[in-house]
C-alpha positions as CSV (number, residue, x, y, z in Angstrom):
1,X,28.6,-20.0,-71.7
2,X,31.8,-21.6,-69.6
3,X,34.3,-19.5,-71.7
4,X,32.7,-16.0,-70.7
5,X,34.0,-16.3,-67.6
6,X,37.2,-16.3,-68.5
7,X,36.8,-13.0,-70.1
8,X,34.4,-11.6,-67.5
9,X,34.9,-11.3,-63.6
10,X,32.3,-11.8,-61.3
11,X,31.2,-8.3,-61.4
12,X,30.1,-8.7,-64.9
13,X,32.9,-6.7,-66.3
14,X,36.4,-6.8,-68.3
15,X,39.6,-5.3,-69.5
16,X,40.6,-6.5,-72.5
17,X,43.8,-5.6,-74.0
18,X,43.5,-5.4,-77.8
19,X,46.7,-6.7,-79.6
20,X,44.9,-7.5,-82.9
21,X,46.6,-4.5,-85.3
22,X,49.3,-6.3,-86.5
23,X,47.1,-8.0,-89.2
24,X,47.0,-4.8,-91.4
25,X,48.7,-1.7,-89.7
26,X,52.0,-1.0,-88.3
27,X,52.8,-2.0,-84.6
28,X,56.5,-1.7,-84.4
29,X,58.4,-0.6,-83.0
30,X,56.4,-0.6,-79.8
31,X,55.4,-4.6,-80.3
32,X,59.3,-5.5,-81.1
33,X,59.0,-7.5,-77.8
34,X,55.8,-8.9,-78.1
35,X,56.1,-11.5,-75.5
36,X,57.4,-9.2,-72.7
37,X,54.6,-6.8,-73.6
38,X,51.9,-9.2,-73.1
39,X,53.4,-10.4,-69.7
40,X,53.6,-6.7,-68.5
41,X,49.6,-6.5,-69.5
42,X,49.0,-9.9,-67.7
43,X,50.8,-8.7,-64.6
44,X,48.7,-5.1,-64.7
45,X,45.5,-7.3,-64.4
46,X,44.0,-7.4,-67.7
47,X,40.9,-9.9,-67.7
48,X,41.8,-10.7,-71.6
49,X,43.8,-10.0,-74.4
50,X,42.0,-9.7,-78.2
51,X,44.8,-11.0,-80.8
52,X,45.6,-12.6,-83.8
53,X,46.3,-16.4,-84.5
54,X,50.0,-15.7,-84.9
55,X,50.3,-14.1,-81.3
56,X,48.3,-16.9,-80.2
57,X,50.5,-19.5,-81.7
58,X,53.8,-18.2,-80.5
59,X,53.6,-16.8,-77.2
60,X,51.0,-19.2,-75.5
61,X,52.6,-19.3,-72.3
62,X,52.9,-15.6,-72.0
63,X,49.1,-15.7,-72.5
64,X,47.8,-18.5,-70.1
65,X,46.8,-15.9,-67.3
66,X,44.3,-14.2,-69.3
67,X,41.1,-15.2,-71.6
68,X,42.1,-15.5,-75.3
69,X,40.0,-14.0,-78.0
70,X,40.7,-14.4,-81.5
71,X,40.2,-12.0,-84.3
72,X,38.4,-13.9,-87.2
73,X,38.3,-11.6,-89.9
74,X,40.7,-9.4,-92.3
75,X,42.7,-9.4,-95.2
76,X,43.4,-6.2,-96.1
77,X,46.6,-4.0,-94.8
78,X,47.1,0.1,-94.7
79,X,49.3,-0.6,-97.9
80,X,46.4,-2.0,-99.7
81,X,44.2,0.3,-101.9
82,X,40.8,-1.5,-101.0
83,X,39.6,-2.7,-97.9
84,X,38.3,-6.0,-97.0
85,X,37.0,-7.5,-93.9
86,X,37.2,-11.5,-95.1
87,X,36.4,-14.6,-92.8
88,X,40.2,-15.9,-92.9
89,X,39.2,-18.8,-90.1
90,X,37.2,-21.5,-89.3
91,X,36.1,-21.6,-85.7
92,X,37.5,-24.9,-85.7
93,X,40.6,-23.5,-85.7
94,X,39.9,-21.1,-82.6
95,X,38.9,-24.1,-80.8
96,X,42.3,-25.9,-81.5
97,X,44.1,-22.9,-80.4
98,X,42.1,-22.9,-77.2
99,X,40.3,-19.7,-77.6
100,X,37.6,-18.4,-74.9
101,X,36.0,-16.0,-77.4
102,X,36.3,-14.6,-81.2
103,X,35.6,-11.6,-83.1
104,X,34.9,-9.7,-86.1
105,X,33.7,-6.3,-87.6
106,X,30.5,-4.9,-88.6
107,X,31.1,-1.7,-90.7
108,X,27.3,-0.1,-90.8
109,X,26.8,2.4,-93.5
110,X,29.9,1.3,-95.3
111,X,30.5,-0.4,-98.7
112,X,31.7,-3.6,-96.6
113,X,28.3,-3.5,-94.3
114,X,26.6,-6.6,-95.9
115,X,30.1,-8.5,-95.8
116,X,30.8,-8.0,-92.2
117,X,27.1,-8.5,-91.1
118,X,26.7,-11.5,-93.0
119,X,30.2,-12.7,-91.4
120,X,28.5,-11.8,-87.8
121,X,25.4,-13.9,-88.5
122,X,27.1,-17.2,-89.7
123,X,29.5,-16.8,-87.1
124,X,26.9,-16.8,-84.5
125,X,25.3,-19.9,-85.9
126,X,29.0,-21.8,-85.9
127,X,29.7,-20.1,-82.1
128,X,26.2,-21.4,-81.2
129,X,27.5,-24.9,-81.9
130,X,30.5,-24.6,-79.9
131,X,29.7,-22.8,-77.1
132,X,32.0,-20.0,-78.0
133,X,31.4,-16.1,-77.3
134,X,31.1,-14.0,-80.3
135,X,32.2,-10.5,-80.0
136,X,31.0,-8.3,-82.4
137,X,33.1,-4.5,-83.4
138,X,29.9,-2.2,-84.3
139,X,31.4,0.6,-86.3
140,X,28.9,3.0,-87.8
141,X,31.0,4.3,-90.9
142,X,34.0,1.6,-90.1
143,X,37.5,3.5,-90.3
144,X,36.2,6.6,-92.0
145,X,34.3,9.5,-90.8
146,X,30.7,8.6,-92.4
147,X,28.4,8.0,-91.6
148,X,29.2,9.8,-88.0
149,X,29.7,7.6,-84.8
150,X,26.7,9.5,-83.2
151,X,25.0,8.4,-80.4
152,X,22.3,7.8,-82.7
153,X,24.0,5.1,-85.0
154,X,26.2,3.8,-82.1
155,X,22.9,2.8,-80.4
156,X,21.7,1.5,-83.6
157,X,24.6,-1.0,-84.2
158,X,24.9,-1.9,-80.8
159,X,21.4,-3.2,-81.2
160,X,22.1,-4.9,-84.6
161,X,25.4,-6.8,-83.1
162,X,23.5,-8.3,-80.6
163,X,20.1,-9.0,-82.8
164,X,22.7,-10.9,-85.3
165,X,23.8,-13.2,-82.2
166,X,26.8,-11.6,-81.1
167,X,27.3,-12.4,-77.3
168,X,29.4,-9.1,-76.5
169,X,29.5,-5.7,-78.6
170,X,32.7,-3.4,-78.8
171,X,31.9,-0.2,-80.1
172,X,33.2,3.3,-79.6
173,X,31.8,5.6,-76.7
174,X,29.7,8.3,-78.2
175,X,27.4,11.3,-77.2
176,X,26.6,11.8,-73.3
177,X,26.4,9.6,-70.6
178,X,22.7,9.6,-70.8
179,X,22.8,8.8,-74.4
180,X,25.3,5.9,-74.4
181,X,23.2,4.6,-71.6
182,X,20.5,4.6,-74.0
183,X,22.6,2.2,-76.5
184,X,23.9,0.1,-73.5
185,X,20.4,-0.1,-72.1
186,X,18.9,-0.9,-75.7
187,X,21.2,-3.7,-76.2
188,X,20.8,-7.1,-74.2
189,X,24.8,-8.4,-74.2
190,X,27.2,-6.9,-72.8
191,X,28.6,-3.7,-74.1
192,X,32.6,-2.7,-73.9
193,X,34.3,0.3,-75.7
194,X,37.2,0.6,-77.4
195,X,40.5,2.9,-77.0
196,X,40.8,4.0,-80.5
197,X,44.4,5.6,-82.1
198,X,46.9,6.3,-79.8
199,X,46.3,9.8,-77.8
200,X,49.0,11.4,-76.0
201,X,46.2,12.9,-73.0
202,X,45.2,9.7,-72.0
203,X,43.3,11.6,-69.2
204,X,40.7,12.1,-72.0
205,X,40.4,8.4,-72.9
206,X,39.7,7.8,-68.8
207,X,37.1,10.0,-68.5
208,X,35.4,8.3,-71.2
209,X,35.9,5.3,-70.2
210,X,34.2,6.2,-66.6
211,X,31.1,8.0,-68.3
212,X,30.3,4.6,-70.3
213,X,30.7,2.7,-66.8
214,X,28.3,5.1,-65.8
215,X,26.5,4.2,-68.2
216,X,26.1,0.5,-67.8
217,X,28.9,-0.6,-70.0
218,X,31.0,-3.5,-68.8
219,X,34.7,-2.2,-69.4
220,X,37.0,-2.0,-72.3
221,X,38.3,-3.4,-75.1
222,X,41.9,-1.0,-75.5
223,X,44.9,-1.5,-77.4
224,X,47.1,1.1,-79.0
225,X,47.3,3.2,-75.6
226,X,47.7,0.5,-73.7
227,X,50.9,-1.1,-75.4
228,X,52.4,2.0,-76.9
229,X,52.2,3.2,-72.8
230,X,55.8,3.4,-71.6
231,X,54.3,1.7,-69.1
232,X,51.4,-0.8,-70.0
233,X,51.7,-2.9,-67.0
234,X,50.6,0.4,-64.6
235,X,48.5,1.7,-67.6
236,X,46.3,-1.7,-67.3
237,X,46.3,-1.4,-63.9
238,X,44.6,1.9,-63.7
239,X,42.3,0.6,-66.2
240,X,41.6,-2.1,-64.1
241,X,41.2,0.2,-61.1
242,X,38.3,1.8,-63.0
243,X,36.7,-1.2,-64.5
244,X,36.5,-3.3,-61.5
245,X,37.2,-1.4,-58.1
246,X,35.4,2.0,-59.4
247,X,38.4,4.4,-59.4
248,X,37.7,7.7,-60.9
249,X,39.2,8.8,-64.0
250,X,40.9,11.4,-62.1
251,X,43.2,9.0,-59.8
252,X,43.3,6.5,-62.2
253,X,45.1,8.8,-64.4
254,X,47.3,10.3,-61.5
255,X,48.2,6.8,-60.6
256,X,49.5,6.5,-64.3
257,X,51.3,9.7,-64.5
258,X,52.8,8.9,-60.9
259,X,53.7,5.3,-61.1
260,X,55.1,5.7,-64.8
């Protein structure tokens, strides 16, 4: 699909900045000046941004240099008593917004499994009609601890997402490099790893990224560890160096510390 070239470079890899958290989670004060953060991420060399309809509508100019992936599902917030993951938008909404891809969740082993897997399958059919890439965020246990995000469960999740018709899988890095390699090789579409919650020890995150790349991963889709960093542009550039230039986790972390 032509739109994939707005997400992946010619090397088959991508650095995606995730900024969809505000649909249900707290993003303040870091994203008070949302447009400025987007511009810094673009300056750092990110290939694409995964975000919300609200941000995409308001910050079109700032988002122009990068591919645009829109979150299609949700329906609950951190204040709610029950989690939901409904499809909130039609694919035509994403097309009119100029999206280069769309994304929805796959919560394996949870009460939301039937709904989320159904969402992926439904969107896969609609995306095929429009030539729109679909990313499936495949998380065993969803945002909970059970079932575990083990290497075996992540391997299963990646394969199921591909089987349902996703063009890109977003998931956690799990297990050893060899174990994650089995998940990647068993999934016939690109796999990118997420960053998870904000961590003060970003060097450990960089190490996971390095291991995932060595295992055959296609890049990253990282949010809070970019836009909550004091220098989002430098953090993004360090990830770009790792994903596209082969820089080691140690050297990327050193650059980030030195230049921030």
